[in-house]
N, C-alpha and C positions, 0 to 999 in steps of 0.2 A: 739382308733381313727378310725373313719369310712372314708375310702378312697372314694373320688368323682371320678366318671367315666363319661366322656363326651360321650353322645349317639347322633350320628349325622345322623342316618338314617331317612327316610321319617316319618313324624309325625304319619301317620296311621299304621306304622309298629314298632313304638318305644316301645309300651307297653309291648310286649313280651320280648324284651331284657331288658327293665327296671325291669320287674318282676324277671327275671333270675338273674340280678345283685343284687337286694335286697335279694333274696334267698341265694346269695353267701356272704352276709354281706357287700355289697357295696352300695354307694349312687349314683344313676343315675342323671345326669344333662342333660336334653334333649334340644338340640339345633339342629333341623334338618337343614342340609346343602343341602338337595335335596328335591324337591317336584315333585310328579308325575302329569304330565299334558297330555292332549290329543296330538296326533300327529298333524302335519300340516293338515292332511286330513285322514279320516277313509276310503277313497275310496278303497285303496289297500286291507285293512283288510276285508272290507265288500264284496268286489269282490271275495276274496279267500274263505270266508265263504260260499258264494253262490255256489262255485265250490268244496266244501269239498269232494264230492264223487269221485273227480278226483285224490285224494291223497291216498297213502297207509299209510303214517305216519304223525302225527301231533306232532311237537316238541315245548316244552316250556323250556325256560332257566331262567325264573324268575316267582315268584308268581304274580307280577304285570301284566305280560303278560297273565297269566291265568285269572285273575280277569277281565281284559278288554275284553278278548275273550269271556268270559261267558256273559258279559253284551251285547256284539254285536250279540251273537248267539241267534236267535229266533227259538227255536225248539231243536231237539236232534241231536247228532252226527250221521253220516251215519253208518250203520252196517258194521263192518269189518275194520273201521278206527282204527289204533293202535296209542297209545300215549306214547311218551318218554319224560321224564323230567330229569333235570340236577342234582337234589339233593332232600334231605328230605323236605326242606322248600317248594319247588315248588311242590313236591308230595302231601303234605298236602293241599295246595291250590287247586290242581287239584281234589283231592278227595272231598274236601269241595264244589267244584263247581258241583259235581255229576258225574265226569268223572272217568273212571277206568284206572289206570296206567298200561301200558303193560311192560314198561322197565324203570328201574332206575339204573344208573351205581354205582359201589362201590365208584369210584372217582368222586366227584362232581365238575367237570370242563368240559369245552367244549371238551377238548381232551378225557376225560374219557367217555363222552357221545358218541362221535364219534366212539371210539374204541368198545364200547358196541353195537353200531348199525351196525358195519361192516358186521356181518354175514347176515344182512337183506338188505344190500345196493344195490347189483347189480340190476339195472333196477327199483329201487324203486322211487316213486314220493313222495317227502317230503315237508311239509309246516312248515316253521320255523317262529314262532310268537315271536317277541322280541322288545327291545327298539330301538329307532331311532339310537342311538350310541351304538355299541356293538362290541366285538371281532369277527373277521371273521374266526377264526380257525375251528369252527364246520362245517359251510357250505363248507369251502375249503376242509377239509378232506373227507367229505361225497361225494362231487362232484368228487374228485380225485379217489375215490373208485368206482364210477359208478352210483351214485344217481343223480336224478334231484331235486334240492332244490330251492324252491321259498321262498323268505324272505319278510315278511310284518311287518310294524311297528305298534305296539299297543300303544306306549306311548313315551313321552320324559321326561327327568329329567331337572329341572331348579333349580336355587338357590333361596330360599325364600327371600322375600324382607327384612325380619327382621333379617336374619342370620348375615350379616356383623356387625351390631351394637351389637348384643348379643355376638358374638365371640370376638369382640374388647374388650368388657367389661370383658370377662372372661380371655383372654390371656394377657391383659394389667394390670390386677388387681393382688393383692397379693395372692389370693387363687386360685392357678393353679390347674387344675384337675390332679389327680394322674395318670390317664390313659385315653386313647381314644380308643373307640371300632369302628373299621372299618369293615363294613359288605359287602362292594362291592368296585369295582374299582371306580365307580362313586362317592362314598363317599370320597375316597381319592382325586380325582380330584377336587371336589367341595370345600372341606375344604381348600386345599392348594391354590386354586384360590382366595378364600375369604381372607385368611391370607396374601397372597402376595399383594393383592390390598390394604390391611391395613398396609403394611410394617411390618408384623409379621412373625415369624417362630415358628415351634413346639419346645417347651422347651426340652432341651436334657434330662432332668430328667423324662420326661413323658413316661410312659409305652405305647407303640404303639402296640395294639393288633389287629390281623386280623382274619377273619373267615375262611380263606383258602389260598391255594398257589397262586391263581391268584391275589387276593387282596394284598398278600405279595409282589408279583413281581411288582405290580403297585407302591407300596410304595417305593420299592428299586429303581425303575426307576426314581422316583421323588427325590431321594437323601436321603431317610431315611431308616434306618434298622428296620424292625419289631422286637419288643422285644419278642413277643410270638405269636404263631399261634394256633388256636383252633385245637384239635385233630380230631374233626368231624365238618362238616360244618353246625352247628346249634347254636342258641343263648345260649343254656344251656352250651354247651362245651366251647363257647367263654367266658361266664361269669366265668366259673371255671378256665379257663386259666388265665384270668386277676387276679382273686383272688389269685391264686398260685404265679403269678409273683410279686404281691404286697407284698406277705408274705416273699419273699426272701430278705436277707439283701443287701443293696446297695453296 
């Protein structure tokens, strides 16, 4: 029997996770609960890009932020500007965009990135490119340590119009997914928001798998215990964790 796994990340990012799940012997069911859309205005980002030479560090906390930044950047990065990314997925997006990563922490969290940056912080001017809604722990830690951090929004996440109907069909039907893959705190918030509006809850028997500790914490805060957490913050590790959890006897 092939277990079905619900993939809820943005559609343009679902293929990599779906492939990893298939490689692990699982069947992905793709129903995105978040869609990446432009911010209310690009004015802040464009203004910061025009002043890039004023910064010592450029910080990315998601691949989406890298992609949008690359699209808005006309030309090259100023010489001497150093880049820090939160984890391997963001690092790959940064390299694909043609940028060289200066620093990547071992721990792929805001706290981990802040700690890795601490030796470079005193007096540093940092530009943080991120989503409209994000955790403030990274800029807070950096500013407390003596950095000047400017935050600009690169994108927003919204719930796709088709998501509620598709999820209702899945969770109200007899063929429940064996597992759900959560790849971000936003995916947790959006899925639970849709289910709550439909009068549904996550089935107790469903394996709830997360890509890392921050996503796990978000799930716990929402009242659900993660079944398994990926050992590394990437989709291959997440797929392996799900496969392993589903092999365990109930």
